[in-house]
C-alpha positions, -999 to +999 in steps of 0.1 A: -079+516-246-096+489-268-096+493-306-128+493-326-134+473-357-130+501-383-134+482-415-137+449-433-113+450-462-117+432-495-088+426-519-103+432-553-091+427-589-114+456-598-122+476-566-146+500-584-166+472-599-167+451-567-176+481-546-205+490-569-219+455-566-218+456-528-230+492-526-261+484-547-267+451-530-265+464-494-279+499-501-247+515-487-231+548-499-195+551-511-172+577-495-137+591-498-111+568-482-081+587-469-061+555-468-067+547-505-091+523-521-129+527-520-150+527-489-187+519-482-205+535-453-232+514-436-268+526-437-277+504-407-262+494-373-234+473-389-208+495-371-179+492-396-170+502-431-163+480-460-131+489-479-120+477-513-083+477-521-063+465-552-055+428-549-018+418-547-025+383-559-054+364-575-081+345-556-073+308-557-091+292-527-123+296-507-123+326-483-119+320-446-146+347-439-180+353-455-212+372-449-243+354-436-272+375-448-307+372-431-342+368-446-375+376-431-395+352-452-391+327-480-402+354-505-377+378-490-349+352-494-359+346-530-359+384-537-325+388-520-310+360-541-326+374-573-312+409-566-277+395-561-279+375-593-291+405-613-262+426-600-236+400-610-235+373-584-237+335-592-247+303-575-217+282-563-212+248-547-190+246-517-203+212-506-237+223-492-266+198-492-296+202-516-317+201-484-299+231-468-322+261-464-295+287-470-284+297-505-247+300-513-236+326-538-204+343-549-200+380-558-185+390-592-150+382-580-159+349-564-161+360-528-186+336-511-216+347-491-248+330-479-284+341-478-298+324-447-333+310-446-360+327-425-365+316-389-328+313-380-330+319-343-292+325-339-294+356-362-329+367-351-317+399-335-293+409-362-298+430-393-294+421-430-257+413-424-264+388-397-229+375-393-193+375-405-188+338-405-151+328-401-132+296-403-113+295-370-106+280-336-122+285-303-090+302-291-092+328-318-128+336-308-116+342-273-088+364-287-111+386-307-135+389-278-107+404-257-092+424-286-125+442-294-141+441-260-171+423-274-187+397-252-190+360-262-226+353-273-219+317-282-193+292-268-202+256-274-186+225-291-155+246-300-177+271-319-176+307-307-194+340-316-190+376-304-211+407-310-206+443-303-226+457-273-240+483-297-255+456-319-247+448-355-235+415-370-222+386-350-187+374-358-185+336-356-158+309-357-169+274-367-142+254-349-126+222-365-121+210-391-102+241-403-096+250-439-060+253-450-046+288-450-030+293-484-019+326-499-031+360-489-065+363-474-089+383-495-109+396-466-093+411-435-101+433-405-088+469-400-088+479-363-082+514-350-077+529-316-100+558-307-090+593-317-074+599-283-057+564-283-022+552-289-014+529-318+018+516-303+002+508-270-027+490-287-003+469-308+015+459-277-018+450-260-028+428-289+006+411-289+001+403-252-032+387-261-017+363-286-013+382-318+020+381-338+037+408-357+039+405-395+054+439-404+040+472-415+015+476-444+022+503-470-005+530-474-006+566-483-005+591-454+018+602-426+014+571-404+014+534-415-008+507-402+008+478-384+003+444-398-004+416-372-019+381-373-043+366-348-036+332-331-049+313-361-025+332-384-052+354-400-037+388-408-052+421-397-041+457-394-040+482-366-045+517-380-035+550-365-060+564-340-093+576-355 
């Protein structure tokens, strides 16, 4: 049985501080996390948690995954940017053009995100978190479509996107050229089989789809997640059923 996307995990130098920023910015509530760290629960149709865990190493490069946040008007975009800046975000330059309509920001620990201009037809049906925009190949988009059971909603010019049948953000992969993968990724997926599922069987299914085994991850609790990597080498975890 297919796993669901349980959480997007952030490695954080200060998990409490970073979780407060995102909780206030998104309007989400924090909750107890049985696996350690701090977890935010969505107040909309996002469909997954955001978890903040202590970082094992400092951030040194641009993340391979970031949020694309939507706007309903130019005034709404300005208000979103202003709110982020008031909470501790900052403007950053990642090579965007001055003529680009989107605004590129970084949270208090340097994690990049974009506030997209109004009228973006690709994200028109999505909520405030319009997309998780990933650096990655067409093949990895196909992998995640099969892994999560989410249909492809875009497949053109080596760019792919998937979206849950229940709605929520799109997950997109931009195709070549790819950024180099150096060090441990600060943002990663946690997958989980359903409560009546089988973790071992799900790991084997994901391996058959093209994942590779990286070894177990250490957490508190009776059963440990299994650490895998997708076909592009991006790590993710498979949790016990829940």
